[in-house]
GUFIBA-537471 format. One record per atom (N, C-alpha, C): x, y negated, z negated. Coordinates in steps of 0.2 Angstrom, whole numbers. Layout:
X:Y:Z
...
This chain:
-6:43:196
-9:40:189
-14:44:184
-19:48:189
-25:53:185
-18:59:182
-16:63:186
-12:66:181
-8:65:178
-6:58:176
-2:56:172
-5:56:167
-10:51:166
-16:51:160
-20:58:157
-21:63:162
-21:70:161
-18:74:153
-12:73:158
-9:76:155
-6:72:146
-5:64:145
-6:63:142
-11:64:133
-18:65:139
-21:67:132
-23:73:129
-20:75:134
-19:86:135
-13:86:127
-8:81:130
-3:79:123
-7:77:114
-10:72:117
-13:71:111
-18:77:104
-22:80:113
-27:85:110
-24:89:109
-18:91:110
-15:99:108
-10:95:100
-8:90:102
-8:88:96
-9:86:88
-15:84:89
-20:83:83
-23:92:82
-24:95:89
-26:100:86
-20:105:80
-13:104:86
-8:108:81
-8:103:74
-10:101:72
-9:96:63
-13:99:60
-19:101:65
-25:103:61
-25:111:58
-24:114:63
-24:121:62
-17:124:57
-10:119:57
-5:121:54
-5:121:47
-6:115:44
-9:110:42
-12:116:33
-9:118:26
-10:121:24
-13:118:16
-21:119:15
-22:114:10
-16:121:3
-20:116:-3
-14:116:-7
-15:123:-8
-19:126:-13
-20:131:-15
-15:139:-11
-14:138:-2
-11:143:3
-3:140:2
-2:133:-1
5:131:-4
10:135:-11
1:136:-14
4:138:-19
8:142:-22
7:146:-15
9:153:-15
17:154:-15
21:147:-13
28:148:-15
30:144:-20
26:146:-25
28:142:-32
31:146:-35
34:147:-40
35:151:-45
36:149:-52
32:156:-54
31:154:-63
41:154:-65
42:148:-69
47:147:-72
52:142:-74
58:140:-72
58:134:-75
60:130:-68
60:123:-70
60:119:-63
65:112:-61
68:114:-61
74:102:-58
71:98:-58
69:92:-63
66:89:-61
70:80:-58
69:82:-51
73:75:-47
69:67:-46
72:62:-50
67:56:-50
67:52:-47
64:47:-40
62:49:-35
63:42:-33
65:40:-41
65:28:-39
68:29:-36
68:22:-31
70:21:-23
74:10:-26
78:7:-24
78:1:-24
77:-3:-18
78:-9:-19
75:-15:-16
76:-14:-9
81:-9:-7
81:-8:1
80:-2:1
75:2:-3
70:9:-1
78:15:-2
80:14:-7
88:19:-4
87:21:-13
86:28:-13
88:31:-17
91:32:-24
88:31:-29
94:28:-35
95:36:-39
93:42:-39
95:47:-43
94:48:-48
96:53:-51
96:54:-60
88:61:-60
90:64:-65
84:70:-66
81:67:-74
78:67:-75
72:69:-81
74:72:-88
74:70:-89
77:73:-96
74:78:-101
67:77:-97
63:82:-99
62:90:-97
61:93:-100
61:101:-98
54:103:-93
56:105:-88
46:105:-86
48:114:-82
44:118:-84
41:123:-81
31:127:-81
32:129:-72
25:132:-73
26:139:-78
21:139:-82
22:143:-88
14:149:-87
11:149:-79
6:152:-77
1:150:-72
1:154:-69
-3:151:-63
-11:156:-61
-17:154:-64
-20:161:-65
-26:160:-61
-32:163:-61
-35:164:-54
-41:157:-56
-44:154:-51
-48:149:-54
-55:151:-58
-57:150:-64
-63:155:-68
-67:149:-63
-69:147:-60
-76:143:-57
-78:146:-52
-72:150:-44
-72:151:-40
-72:157:-40
-65:158:-43
-58:163:-41
-55:164:-34
-54:160:-30
-52:158:-25
-46:153:-25
-51:149:-29
-40:145:-30
-39:144:-37
-34:143:-39
-29:142:-47
-32:137:-53
-29:140:-55
-28:136:-61
-20:137:-63
-15:131:-64
-11:130:-62
-8:129:-71
-1:129:-76
-3:127:-82
8:126:-81
8:119:-82
13:117:-83
13:114:-87
19:115:-92
22:114:-98
27:107:-97
26:103:-101
32:96:-99
35:95:-106
41:95:-109
40:92:-118
49:91:-118
50:91:-124
59:88:-126
62:96:-128
58:101:-132
62:109:-133
59:115:-128
65:116:-125
65:123:-119
58:128:-122
59:129:-132
57:136:-132
50:133:-132
47:128:-134
42:123:-136
36:127:-139
41:126:-146
39:129:-151
36:121:-154
37:115:-153
36:111:-160
31:105:-153
30:106:-148
25:101:-141
23:106:-137
20:113:-138
16:117:-135
10:112:-134
8:107:-137
1:103:-134
2:97:-126
10:99:-123
10:98:-118
8:101:-113
7:108:-112
7:111:-108
0:109:-105
-2:105:-99
-5:104:-94
-10:110:-90
-17:108:-89
-18:113:-84
-21:108:-80
-20:113:-73
-19:108:-67
-24:112:-62
-30:108:-61
-33:112:-55
-35:112:-45
-37:113:-42
-41:111:-37
-43:105:-36
-45:102:-32
-46:93:-31
-53:94:-27
-53:101:-21
-58:99:-19
-61:105:-15
-67:109:-18
-65:117:-16
-68:119:-9
-67:117:-3
-66:119:4
-58:115:7
-56:113:4
-46:111:7
-45:105:0
-42:109:-3
-39:104:-9
-31:100:-6
-32:95:-6
-24:94:-5
-20:88:-9
-20:91:-17
-18:90:-25
-24:93:-29
-19:95:-32
-21:99:-39
-20:93:-45
-25:93:-49
-27:88:-53
-26:89:-60
-25:85:-64
-25:88:-71
-30:87:-74
-32:92:-77
-40:93:-79
-40:98:-87
-47:98:-88
-49:101:-95
-54:102:-93
-58:109:-95
-64:111:-96
-69:109:-100
-76:105:-98
-80:105:-102
-82:109:-107
-83:106:-113
-86:110:-119
-83:115:-122
-85:117:-128
-82:125:-130
-80:130:-131
-79:135:-132
-76:142:-127
-86:144:-131
-91:143:-133
-96:145:-131
-99:143:-126
-100:135:-127
-105:132:-124
-101:138:-114
-94:137:-114
-94:137:-106
-94:146:-105
-95:148:-111
-98:157:-113
-103:158:-109
-109:154:-111
-115:155:-110
-114:152:-105
-116:144:-102
-117:141:-97
-113:141:-92
-105:139:-93
-101:141:-89
-96:135:-87
-92:136:-84
-87:131:-83
-87:123:-78
-84:119:-78
-87:112:-76
-80:107:-79
-75:104:-74
-70:102:-74
-71:97:-76
-70:94:-83
-71:85:-85
-68:79:-79
-73:73:-78
-73:69:-75
-70:63:-81
-62:63:-79
-59:57:-83
-54:56:-79
-58:48:-80
-50:43:-77
-45:42:-80
-45:43:-86
-37:44:-88
-32:49:-84
-34:54:-84
-32:61:-84
-31:62:-77
-39:61:-71
-39:62:-64
-32:57:-60
-28:55:-64
-23:52:-59
-17:52:-62
-16:58:-65
-10:63:-66
-12:70:-59
-8:71:-54
-9:77:-49
0:79:-46
0:85:-45
3:92:-41
5:91:-33
7:90:-31
6:93:-23
13:99:-22
11:104:-19
14:110:-17
18:109:-14
22:109:-8
27:109:-2
34:113:-3
33:119:2
38:122:4
42:124:-1
39:127:-9
42:129:-15
43:123:-19
42:119:-18
44:111:-22
38:108:-25
36:105:-31
31:101:-35
33:95:-33
27:89:-30
29:83:-32
22:81:-37
26:76:-41
25:74:-47
20:68:-46
15:64:-48
12:59:-44
9:56:-53
10:50:-48
5:48:-54
0:43:-53
-4:38:-56
-9:34:-53
-12:35:-48
-15:40:-47
-16:40:-40
-25:39:-37
-25:34:-33
-31:35:-32
-34:36:-23
-31:36:-20
-31:39:-15
-26:42:-11
-26:44:-4
-20:46:-1
-12:39:-1
-14:35:-1
-10:30:0
-10:27:-4
-11:26:-8
-12:23:-14
-8:28:-22
-3:29:-24
-1:33:-29
6:31:-31
9:36:-35
18:34:-40
20:40:-37
23:44:-34
29:50:-34
34:49:-38
34:51:-44
38:51:-50
43:56:-50
42:61:-49
48:64:-45
46:72:-42
52:74:-39
50:81:-35
54:90:-41
51:89:-41
53:96:-46
54:104:-39
60:107:-41
65:113:-39
64:117:-44
63:125:-43
65:127:-45
75:132:-45
74:132:-56
80:135:-56
78:141:-60
87:145:-57
85:152:-61
90:152:-69
93:146:-68
97:144:-76
93:136:-77
90:133:-83
94:128:-84
103:125:-84
105:118:-80
109:114:-81
113:111:-87
117:113:-91
118:108:-96
129:107:-96
129:100:-100
136:101:-99
138:97:-92
141:97:-90
147:97:-86
144:99:-79
141:103:-78
136:108:-73
130:102:-71
127:97:-77
123:93:-78
123:87:-74
129:87:-76
131:80:-75
136:78:-65
138:86:-64
137:86:-58
131:86:-53
127:90:-54
119:90:-53
117:79:-52
115:79:-57
115:69:-58
118:67:-51
124:67:-51
130:63:-47
127:63:-43
125:69:-40
123:74:-33
114:70:-29
111:71:-35
106:69:-33
100:63:-28
106:57:-28
104:50:-21
106:54:-17
109:57:-15
112:62:-8
106:67:-9
104:69:-13
102:74:-13
93:72:-10
93:68:-12
85:63:-10
83:60:-7
92:59:-2
90:52:4
89:59:8
93:67:9
94:70:12
88:74:13
83:73:7
77:75:10
71:71:11
72:65:12
67:61:9
59:62:7
59:61:1
53:67:-3
46:61:-1
45:56:-1
42:52:-1
38:52:7
41:53:12
41:52:20
36:62:19
39:64:19
38:73:19
29:72:13
30:68:10
20:69:5
19:67:7
20:59:11
16:56:13
13:60:24
18:62:26
16:64:30
11:72:29
15:76:26
6:81:21
-1:76:20
2:71:17
-7:70:14
-11:66:19
-8:66:24
-11:63:29
-16:65:34
-9:73:37
-13:76:39
-19:80:35
-15:83:29
-19:87:26
-27:82:24
-28:77:22
-35:73:22
-36:74:28
-35:71:35
-39:71:43
-40:79:41
-37:84:41
-40:92:39
-48:92:34
-44:91:29
-49:89:24
-57:88:25
-58:83:29
-62:78:31
-67:80:36
-65:87:40
-67:91:44
-70:98:40
-64:99:38
-66:107:33
-77:105:30
-72:104:24
-75:98:19
-84:98:21
-85:96:26
-89:92:32
-92:100:32
-89:105:39
-93:108:38
-94:114:33
-93:115:27
-91:118:23
-99:116:19
-98:111:18
-105:108:16
-111:109:19
-110:112:26
-117:114:28
-120:120:27
-115:126:24
-115:130:21
-121:129:14
-124:131:15
-135:130:7
-130:132:4
-128:138:4
-123:143:-2
-117:137:-7
-114:134:-4
-109:134:-4
-110:125:-7
-114:120:-4
-117:114:-7
-121:117:-12
-123:123:-14
-130:123:-20
-122:126:-27
-118:130:-23
-112:131:-32
-109:123:-30
-109:118:-27
-104:111:-30
-107:109:-35
-114:108:-31
-120:104:-34
-122:110:-42
-121:115:-44
-120:117:-46
-117:117:-56
-111:116:-49
-103:115:-54
-107:105:-58
-111:104:-55
-113:95:-59
-116:96:-64
-121:101:-61
-127:102:-66
-123:106:-71
-120:111:-72
-116:112:-80
-113:106:-81
-111:101:-78
-107:96:-83
-109:93:-87
-113:92:-81
-119:86:-86
-124:90:-92
-125:96:-90
-128:100:-98
-126:100:-104
-117:103:-101
-112:104:-108
-115:96:-110
-114:93:-106
-112:85:-110
-117:85:-114
-121:84:-110
-128:83:-113
-129:87:-120
-130:93:-121
-127:96:-126
-125:91:-133
-117:89:-128
-114:89:-135
-116:82:-136
-116:76:-133
-118:71:-137
-128:72:-141
-133:78:-138
-138:78:-143
-135:82:-148
-130:84:-151
-126:90:-156
-126:81:-161
-121:78:-156
-119:72:-159
-124:69:-163
-130:67:-159
-134:62:-162
-139:67:-167
-138:73:-166
-142:76:-171
-136:77:-179
-131:74:-179
-127:75:-184
-128:66:-188
-127:62:-182
-129:56:-185
-136:56:-188
-139:58:-187
-149:55:-189
-150:60:-196
-144:64:-195
-146:71:-202
-148:67:-210
-149:66:-213
-149:66:-219
-141:69:-224
-140:74:-220
-133:77:-223
-127:74:-219
-126:69:-214
-123:66:-213
-124:58:-214
-127:58:-218
-129:51:-221
-125:51:-228
-126:56:-230
-125:59:-238
-118:57:-238
-115:64:-233
-107:63:-233
-103:57:-232
-105:52:-224
-101:48:-225
-102:41:-231
-108:42:-234
-108:37:-242
-102:38:-248
-101:46:-246
-97:50:-251
-91:49:-249
-89:49:-242
-83:47:-239
-79:40:-242
-86:33:-242
-83:26:-242
-82:24:-251
-84:29:-253
-86:31:-263
-81:32:-263
-78:38:-263
-70:41:-263
-65:36:-260
-65:33:-253
-58:27:-252
-59:23:-254
-62:23:-258
-63:13:-260
-62:18:-268
-63:20:-271
-62:24:-279
-54:26:-275
-55:30:-272
-45:31:-273
-39:25:-270
-41:20:-268
-39:13:-266
-39:9:-270
-42:11:-277
-39:10:-282
-33:13:-287
-31:17:-285
-25:21:-288
-19:14:-285
-22:14:-277
-16:11:-274
-14:5:-274
-5:0:-274
-5:-7:-270
-1:-6:-266
-3:-10:-259
-2:-13:-254
4:-17:-255
9:-13:-252
16:-20:-250
18:-19:-246
18:-26:-243
20:-29:-236
26:-34:-238
30:-31:-231
36:-31:-232
36:-38:-226
39:-44:-230
40:-48:-226
48:-53:-226
52:-48:-228
60:-49:-230
63:-50:-224
60:-44:-218
65:-47:-212
69:-39:-211
69:-36:-214
71:-32:-215
69:-25:-219
74:-17:-216
67:-13:-221
68:-14:-227
63:-11:-233
65:-10:-238
62:-4:-240
66:-1:-247
62:6:-249
59:7:-256
56:9:-259
52:7:-264
52:11:-268
54:13:-275
53:18:-277
49:16:-285
46:23:-287
42:21:-292
47:22:-298
46:22:-307
48:19:-310
53:27:-311
58:29:-313
61:35:-314
64:39:-309
63:35:-301
62:41:-298
69:39:-293
73:42:-290
77:41:-282
77:43:-277
67:43:-275
69:43:-268
63:38:-268
66:33:-261
62:29:-260
58:27:-254
51:25:-252
48:29:-248
50:22:-244
52:23:-237
54:15:-231
47:11:-229
50:3:-230
42:1:-226
44:-5:-222
48:-3:-214
49:-5:-210
49:-16:-210
52:-15:-207
51:-24:-208
47:-29:-204
41:-27:-208
37:-33:-206
28:-28:-207
31:-19:-208
25:-17:-211
23:-16:-217
17:-13:-218
14:-11:-226
17:-5:-227
15:-4:-234
15:4:-235
12:3:-243
8:12:-244
2:11:-250
10:14:-258
8:12:-263
14:15:-268
6:18:-271
9:20:-278
5:22:-283
5:14:-288
-1:13:-292
1:6:-293
-2:6:-299
1:14:-305
-3:17:-309
7:17:-310
10:18:-310
18:17:-312
23:7:-308
26:7:-313
34:1:-312
33:3:-305
33:-2:-298
38:0:-295
42:-4:-292
47:-1:-291
55:-7:-289
56:-6:-281
60:-9:-280
60:-14:-269
68:-11:-269
70:-10:-265
79:-9:-263
78:-10:-256
86:-15:-252
85:-12:-248
89:-7:-244
93:-4:-249
97:2:-250
89:10:-248
93:12:-244
90:22:-245
92:24:-250
97:22:-253
99:25:-258
101:22:-266
97:21:-266
98:17:-271
92:22:-277
88:18:-282
83:21:-287
82:13:-290
78:17:-295
71:13:-297
75:9:-302
81:10:-304
87:6:-311
90:0:-305
90:2:-300
94:-3:-296
92:-7:-292
85:-7:-293
81:-10:-288
75:-17:-291
72:-21:-288
71:-26:-290
63:-25:-291
60:-28:-296
51:-24:-299
48:-28:-296
43:-23:-293
38:-29:-288
31:-30:-289
31:-20:-293
23:-21:-297
24:-20:-302
21:-22:-308
20:-19:-316
13:-11:-317
16:-6:-321
11:-4:-319
5:-5:-322
-3:-3:-320
-9:-3:-320
-11:-13:-319
-6:-16:-316
-7:-23:-316
-9:-23:-310
-8:-20:-302
-10:-24:-295
-15:-17:-292
-18:-13:-295
-23:-9:-293
-27:-10:-286
-29:-7:-282
-34:-10:-276
-30:-17:-272
-26:-21:-274
-21:-27:-274
-17:-27:-265
-16:-32:-265
-9:-32:-258
-2:-37:-262
3:-32:-262
9:-36:-264
14:-39:-258
14:-45:-258
18:-48:-253
28:-48:-255
33:-45:-249
40:-46:-253
42:-51:-248
48:-53:-251
46:-60:-247
57:-58:-247
């Protein structure tokens, strides 16, 4: 009996130690992630837990992986997602992801650095704390990227999709075939189980590693300095803003803006569309109409006669007069 208990405890100990030793943090896992295009497999499941499959219609691409500007040990990951493969029209969707923990990161978090370029160069870099963007996270495992939303902790999050590297983007029939195969692919992969197992093991190791990491005076001082940098930059921005608001020049400009806005308003009439259909407003002599959606509002030049029509291929001469020149300036007119 004694021998059996010793054996059980030994196995449990070895198992726990194996988890602690084998699990990698996210910067180590990032070494398997390639720069390039990724195929986005959706991970939605039905009520019975079966994967429904499908691919996101958006383009996902790791466009760059750089050394972390704060410590150089971790990385800055830049992920593009958008509708256009060439990224020409929506490049603003390129997001930066940073380590979630300096000692042992288990996720990478969508972040920006506080302040402008001058502040960052003069004071330093500090990730912004933002409850709206901090819920967007990535986990790198075995060359795949797990996209997480609504992150609260390791047990409370939503796995949106799994990204797999692709040499070429699929189109047409090949894309259709891949969509059809995707439910079986996700069933075979079981991404929720893989991810949760990693998070459980990595979190347990993180607690031990981070506690030991903080015992080093330099590490603790380094982390405190990042927080001090963040607070200093935020304070400088707030002071600059307060200086603006309290300056005589700011007050004068605000008064002028209000004056010009009111003056400009006198050149327009607001049209409220209550017809239940889209209408088009045509100025006198014009064949180019401005659409005002159903139950919406729009502005038009009150210095000219204005006509409306239900057709976008009409003209003022075919429309119904709703505004007479110089009669409704600064006012509202309702079309019913």
